[in-house]
C-alpha positions as CSV (number, residue, x, y, z in Angstrom):
1,M,-30.2,-22.3,-14.1
2,I,-33.1,-25.3,-14.1
3,K,-32.2,-27.0,-17.8
4,I,-28.3,-27.1,-15.5
5,I,-29.9,-29.2,-13.0
6,E,-32.1,-31.4,-14.7
7,F,-29.4,-31.8,-17.4
8,T,-27.1,-33.1,-14.1
9,F,-30.0,-35.0,-12.0
10,A,-30.1,-36.7,-15.5
11,L,-26.5,-37.3,-15.9
12,V,-26.4,-39.3,-12.4
13,F,-29.2,-41.2,-12.9
14,L,-27.8,-42.4,-16.2
15,I,-24.0,-43.5,-14.5
16,S,-25.8,-44.7,-12.1
17,S,-29.0,-47.2,-12.9
18,V,-26.2,-47.9,-16.1
19,L,-23.3,-49.2,-13.5
20,F,-26.2,-51.0,-11.2
21,F,-26.8,-52.8,-14.5
22,V,-22.9,-54.3,-14.9
23,T,-21.9,-54.5,-11.2
24,N,-25.3,-56.0,-10.4
25,A,-25.0,-58.0,-13.7
26,Y,-21.2,-59.1,-13.1
27,L,-21.7,-60.9,-9.5
28,S,-25.0,-62.9,-11.1
29,L,-21.8,-64.2,-14.0
30,K,-19.8,-64.6,-11.2
31,L,-21.5,-66.1,-8.6
32,R,-23.8,-68.4,-10.3
33,K,-21.5,-71.7,-9.7
34,N,-22.1,-70.7,-6.3
35,K,-25.5,-69.4,-6.3
36,Y,-27.8,-72.1,-4.3
37,I,-25.2,-72.2,-1.8
38,L,-25.5,-68.1,-0.9
39,I,-28.4,-67.8,-1.0
40,N,-29.2,-70.3,1.7
41,R,-26.7,-68.9,3.5
42,I,-27.1,-65.3,2.7
43,A,-31.1,-66.2,3.8
44,S,-30.1,-69.1,7.0
45,S,-28.2,-66.1,8.7
46,A,-31.3,-63.5,8.3
47,P,-33.0,-63.0,11.3
48,E,-35.9,-65.0,12.7
49,N,-38.8,-63.5,11.9
50,F,-37.3,-62.1,7.9
51,R,-35.7,-65.5,7.0
52,K,-38.5,-67.2,5.2
53,R,-39.6,-64.2,3.0
54,V,-36.0,-63.5,2.6
55,L,-35.6,-66.3,0.6
56,L,-38.5,-66.0,-1.1
57,I,-37.5,-63.0,-2.2
58,M,-33.7,-64.4,-3.4
59,N,-36.0,-67.5,-4.3
60,A,-38.2,-65.3,-6.9
61,N,-36.5,-62.1,-7.9
62,M,-34.7,-62.2,-11.5
63,S,-31.5,-61.3,-9.8
64,W,-30.5,-62.9,-6.6
65,V,-27.8,-60.3,-6.1
66,F,-30.1,-57.5,-5.9
67,A,-32.7,-59.1,-4.2
68,S,-30.1,-60.0,-1.3
69,S,-29.1,-56.7,-0.9
70,I,-32.3,-55.1,0.0
71,L,-30.3,-54.3,4.2
72,Y,-28.0,-52.0,2.2
73,L,-30.7,-50.5,1.1
74,W,-32.0,-47.0,2.1
75,F,-35.2,-47.6,1.6
76,G,-35.2,-51.6,2.5
77,Y,-33.3,-50.7,5.5
78,L,-36.1,-48.4,6.8
79,M,-38.9,-51.2,5.9
80,L,-36.8,-53.8,8.5
81,R,-36.0,-51.3,10.8
82,Y,-39.2,-50.1,11.4
83,I,-42.0,-52.1,9.5
84,W,-40.8,-54.8,10.8
85,R,-38.9,-53.8,13.8
86,I,-36.0,-55.6,13.0
87,P,-33.5,-54.8,16.1
88,H,-30.4,-53.0,15.3
89,Q,-28.4,-55.5,16.9
90,D,-29.6,-58.0,14.6
91,L,-29.6,-56.5,11.1
92,Y,-26.1,-55.7,11.7
93,G,-25.1,-59.3,12.5
94,W,-26.7,-60.0,9.2
95,H,-24.9,-57.0,7.6
96,K,-21.5,-59.0,8.6
97,D,-22.6,-62.5,7.8
98,I,-23.6,-61.1,3.8
99,K,-19.9,-59.9,3.8
100,E,-18.5,-62.6,5.2
101,V,-21.1,-64.3,2.2
102,Y,-19.4,-62.7,-0.4
103,G,-15.6,-62.1,0.6
104,Q,-13.7,-60.3,-1.9
105,Y,-16.9,-59.4,-4.1
106,F,-18.4,-57.5,-1.3
107,F,-16.7,-53.8,-2.3
108,I,-18.7,-54.2,-5.7
109,Y,-21.7,-55.8,-4.0
110,L,-21.3,-52.6,-2.5
111,L,-20.6,-50.3,-5.1
112,S,-24.2,-51.9,-6.7
113,T,-25.7,-51.1,-4.0
114,F,-24.9,-47.3,-3.5
115,V,-25.4,-47.0,-7.2
116,A,-28.7,-48.7,-6.6
117,N,-29.8,-46.2,-3.7
118,V,-28.9,-43.0,-6.2
119,F,-30.2,-45.0,-8.9
120,F,-33.8,-45.2,-6.3
121,T,-34.0,-42.0,-5.0
122,L,-33.5,-40.1,-8.3
123,I,-36.0,-41.7,-9.3
124,P,-39.0,-38.9,-7.9
125,V,-36.4,-36.2,-8.3
126,I,-36.0,-36.2,-10.9
127,F,-40.3,-36.7,-11.6
128,I,-40.8,-33.6,-9.2
129,V,-37.7,-31.8,-11.1
130,V,-39.5,-32.0,-14.8
131,Y,-42.8,-32.4,-14.0
132,I,-43.3,-30.7,-10.9
133,R,-42.1,-27.1,-11.3
């Protein structure tokens, strides 16, 4: 039974990591012409006390598409909400602006962030299942 669980976790981990890198690469290539315009629009719509950091994260990160998804990552949202103490209304407004910025590519962007959430959540789970039993 444990072998089936380990295999399932490994399979989901593999599929989510491949999907994450494929969708992220697709968006990075597809939107590369307007990269700096999109980065500035996303950063300018960020909450005031986090705006400079968002710009730094997106410019310093190799994949600016992934860096712009901090709001959609489960751990990133918790960090913004409770450590940075950014109100929910500000995050919701930023979410709507990001949705508008990505336009027709928002579904692919959302898929990319969902599989990134699965991917990053399975890392500690697989570690616990494989090494601590």
